[in-house]
N, C-alpha and C positions, 0 to 999 in steps of 0.2 A: 504493500500500500504506500510505500514511501516513494517520493519523486525527488528530483534534484532540487537544490536550494538556489534561489535567485538572489543575486547581490551585484548590482551594476549601477552605472550612472547613465541616465538618458541624455538626449541632446539639449535639455534645458539646464544641464549641470546640477540637477537635483538628484540626490540619492533616493531611490525607491526600492521597495520590495525585498530588502534584506530580511531573511527569515521566512519569506514566503516560499511555498513549494510550487515548482513549475509543473503544471498539468499540460500545457501546450505553449510552445515558444512563439509561434506565429500562426494566427494572431495570439496576442498575449493573454494567457489565462493562468492566473496564479492564485494559489489557495492560502488562506490565512492560517496561522498556527492556532487552531481552536483550543489547544491545551494551555495556551498562554493568555486566556481572556481574564486578565487580572484587574481590569477596569471596566466600568460600565460602558464608556465610549471606547470603541476600538481605535487605537492610534492610527492616524492616516496611513503611515508607512506599513501597517500590518493589515489594512483593510483588503479583502480579497479583490481581485481584478478579473473582470469578465469582458472579453472583447470578441466581436464577430468578424471584424476586418482589421486591417492595419489602422493605427491611430492617426486621424487626420491632423494636419498642421494648421490650426486656426490662429489668426492674428487678432489680438484684442482691438487694435485701432480700426480694422476694416470689418470687424464682425457685425453681422446684422441678423436679427431674429424676426422672421416674417410671421404675421398672423393674418391668415386670409381664408378663402373659401366661403362658407355660408355665414358671412358677417357683413354688417352694413358699412363699416369703415376699416378696410384692410390697413395693417400697420407694418412698419419695418423699423424695429428699435435697435439702436446701437447698444454696445455693452454699457457705456456710461449712462445712457438713458434708462436702461433697465436697473442699473445700480442706484439711480436717483429716485426710483419709485419706492413707496413704503414697503418695507420688508418684514418678513416673519421668520422665526427660527423654530425648527421642529427636530425632535429626536426620532429617528426611524431606523428599524432593522431592515436591511436588504438581504435576501437570500436568493441565490440562483435556483431556478426550478429543478436543476439536476443535482443539487447538493446531495451528498451521500450515495451517489450512483454506484460507488464501489461495493456497497453492501448488497446489491441485487445479485441473485443467484438464479440461473447462470449469468455470467458476465455479459454485459450489453455494450453496445457501441456508445461513443460519446466520451467527453472528458471524464476521467476517472476521479471525480471529486470524492474525498472522504468526508470529513466533518466541517471543513473550513471554508466552504463557499457561502458563508454567512458572516455578517459583521454589523455593528451598530454604530451610528455616527450622528452628529448634530449637523443639520443642514440649514442654510440661510438663503432666502431668495424671495421672489415675488409670487404670491399665490396665482396659480393658473387662472383662477376665477377672475382676478382683477384684470388680467390681460384680455380675457374674453369679454368682460364687461366693457372695457375700453374700446374694443373693436366692434362691439354691438352684435353679439351672437344671435343668429337668426332663431326664431321660435321653432322652426322645423329641423334644426340641426340635431342629429341623433348621436353622432360620435365626434371625437376630437382626435385627429391623427397627428402623432408626434414624429418628426423626421430628423434623423441624425446626419451629420456630415460624413460619417464612415460609410464606405461604399465598396462593393466587390461582388463576386459571384459565389454564392453558397455552394458547399460541396454535397449537401444532402439531396437525394432524389425526391421529386423531380426538380432538376436544376432550371432556374429561370432562363429565358432565351437571351438575356443581357444582364450586365451588372446592375445591382439594385442597391439602394440605400437601406440602412437599418431603420425600419418604421414600426410603430406600434400604435394602436388606437385605444382610447378610453371611452367608455360610455359617457354620455352627457352628464348623467347623475354623478359618476365618480369624478369627472373632470371639474365639476363645479363644487366639489367638497373642499372645505377650507384647508385641509391638510396637504393637498397636492401643490407642490412648489415647483417653480422654475428657478433652480438654485444656482448660485455662483460662489458659494462658500461651503466648505466642509470642515467641521471642527474648528470654526472660527478663522479659517484662512482660505485664501483663494484656492479654487479647485485645482488639483494637479492634473496634468494632461491625461494620465492613466484613468482618472475618474471623471473626465468629461469637460475639461477646460475648453472654452470659457464658461459655458452654461450647459446644464443638464436638467432633466426632469427628475423629480423625486415623487414617487407614487406610493406613499405609505400603505401597508396592508396588502400590496400585490407583489407577486414574485418580481425579481430584479429586472426581468426583460421589459417591464413596463416603464422603468426609470431610464428613459432614453438619454444616452450621453452625447456630447458634442451637438447639442440641439440647435438646429438652424431653422426649422419650420414647424408651425402649428397650424393645422388646417381643419376647419370645421366642415363636416360632410353631412349630406342629407340622406345617404344610403349607408347601410352597414359596410364597413371596410373589410375586404377579404384579401389582405396582402399575404405574401409568402410566409412571413414569420408566424402569422396567426392561423394559417390553414395547414401548412406543411410541417413547420418545425414545432413551435410551442403550442401544440394542440393535443387534445385527448378525446376519447370516445365517451359520449353521453347517449342516453336512451331517450328518444322522443316517440311516443305512441308505439312503443315496441320496436322501433328501428334505431340502429346505431347511427349517430351523426357526429361530425367533428365540431368541437368547440374550442375556442381559444382559452388557454390557461389564464387565470386571473388572481383571485384572492389566495394568499398564502394559507396553508392548512396548519392546524394545531400541531406543534412539534416540540420535543425536548431532546437534548443531546447531552451525553456525558463528556466532559472535557478532560477530567482527571479522575481515575487513572487513564492513561493512554491505552490504545489498543495493544494487546500483548505485553503490557508492562508487568514486570515481576515485583512482587511485594513481599515483605517479611510477614511471617505468621504472628498471630496474637498481638497485633499492634493497632492502635487507633489511626485510621487513615481517613482523611476528609475527601469524600467523593464530591465532585463539584461539576456544574454544568450550567446550561441556560435553556430557557423555554420561551416560545413566542407563538403568536397566532396572527391572523390577518385582520379581520374586522370584528374581532372579539377580544376578550381579555383572558389571560391565564390566571386561574385562581388557586390551583393546587398542583403539587408535584409529588410523585412517589417513586421510590427506587427499590429494585429487587437485586439481591446479590446471589440469588440461587436459580437464575434462569427463568424467573417469573412465577414461582410458586408462592412466595411471600413478598408482600409489598410494604414498605415503611415510608411514612410521610417525610418529606425533606423540608428544609427551611429556606424561604426566599431571602435573598440578600438585598434585592432591589424592590421598590414599591411598584404597584401596578400602574402601568402607563400604556395607553393604547398605542399600538404600532411599534412598540419597542420591547426588546427582550427583557426577561427577568432572570438574573443569575440566581442559583440556588446551591445548597450544600447539605451534606449529611455525613456525620461521623460514623464510621464503620469499624467495628472491631474485627479485624481480619481473622479468618479461621486458623485454628491450630494445625489442621490437616493440610499438608502440601497437596498441590494439584491445580487443575484449571477450573476457573469459575467464570460464570457468565453474568455480567451486570447489565441491567436494563433501567431505563427511566421512562416514565409516562406522565403526561400533563393532562389537566382537565380545565375546561373553560367555564365561563359564567353560566352557560346553558346546561352544564353537567355532561357535556360531550367529552369522551375519553379518547386520548391518542390511540390509534389503531395498533393492533399487534402484528399486522402483515401488510405488505404493499398491495395497493389496488392496481391491478395490471391494466385497467382501462386507461391509466395515465402513462403507460409505456415506460420510458426511461426517465420520467419526471415525477415530481411530488412524492419523494421518498420520505414520508413522514411517520412511518411506523416506528415502534420502539426498536432502536438499533442495538444489537448485541455487542457489548464490549468484553472481549475475552481477556482475562488476566491470569497470572500464575502466582500461586503462593509457593515460595521456595524457602526451605529451611536454612539454606546458606545465607539468606539475607538477614537472618535473625541477629547475627553478630555485627552486621554492618549498620543497623538502624539505631 
C-alpha cells in the first residue's frame, strides 16, 4: 500500500508536498499522510492533491472569471475585483470520491488511494450566490456549470473526440446555498497552484470533484448538464422505476477512518494505546463514533476531540489496552449521524470504484518483542 514520497520544488519556488505519497506523477495526484492528522486544519503542505490534467499556468494580472449563460447581466471579474467583494470564511473537509480505493477486493482500476485522499482546511472567498445575484440569475436556470482552466483528453473509455476542460455542475439549490464559495485563500493564505490558484470553487458537503480548481467560468444553464465527468467518470448506478440509470456523484457519505495505528503497525502487548481517527459526512452531522478491536464483534464508544461542525470532520480517540496474546487483530471504526444512520459494513458496488465509505479494516500485530521497547 505504500507509494513513493514526494518532496520537490515547483516553478513558483514554493516547496510543496513533502511527506505526501505519490499515487500518480502526471497528472499530479498525491495522498496526505492520514496518520499525521494532529491538527484540526490540515496544513496546506500536507493537504492531498487531486488533478485530472496538467496544472494550468494562470496569471493573476490577466485572470478573468466569467459569469454568463442564463443570466441577465453577464460578468467578467478580474482577480482584484473578486478580492474586493465581501468575503466569507468556511471550514470544509474535501474528500476524493475514490478515497480508500485500495481497500476494495478484488483490486480495481484507478489511483490506489489508501486513507489520505481527504483533508480539512479553512477557505476564504466570495459566496457563489453573491456572484449569481450580481449577474441576475434567470428564474428558469436549473444548474450552474463550473469550468476549470485545466484541459486535456481523459484516458477512460469512452474517450471524448477532442480535448475537454474539467467541468462540473451544481444544482441550482446547492449553488445558491451560503456555504458554496468561490475561494482565493486556503488556511489564511493565497491558494497554491496545486490547489487551484488563483481561484477555485469550494462545495462543502460534496465529494472533491465538485470543488473545481483553476476556475475560469461559471455558466448558468436551462437544461441538465451531461458532461463527460458527470456521465462517464464520476457517476454511479441508481434505480428508477426498476431500471438502472446513471447519476452523477454528489453528497459525501457518512464515513470514519482510523488514523493510528497505521495499517500493519506492530504494537506491544498489554499497553494502553490511543486509537485515533476522524469522521465526516456530507449534508448531515456526525454524532457518534464507535471502535471495534476484534473484527466487529464488540463495539466501544470513542470520544470526539472536535465539536460538531457541518461540512467539517471531527477527530476522535479511544484508549485501548492492547491484548496480552500476540497475533493479528482487526480494528474497525463506524460513525453515526443525526438521523441515526450507521456507517455501512460493506461497499455498495453500485458506486463502482467510488464512495468507499464502509468500515475499513485496519490490521495490526501484537508482538511480544515490542514489550521491552515500549
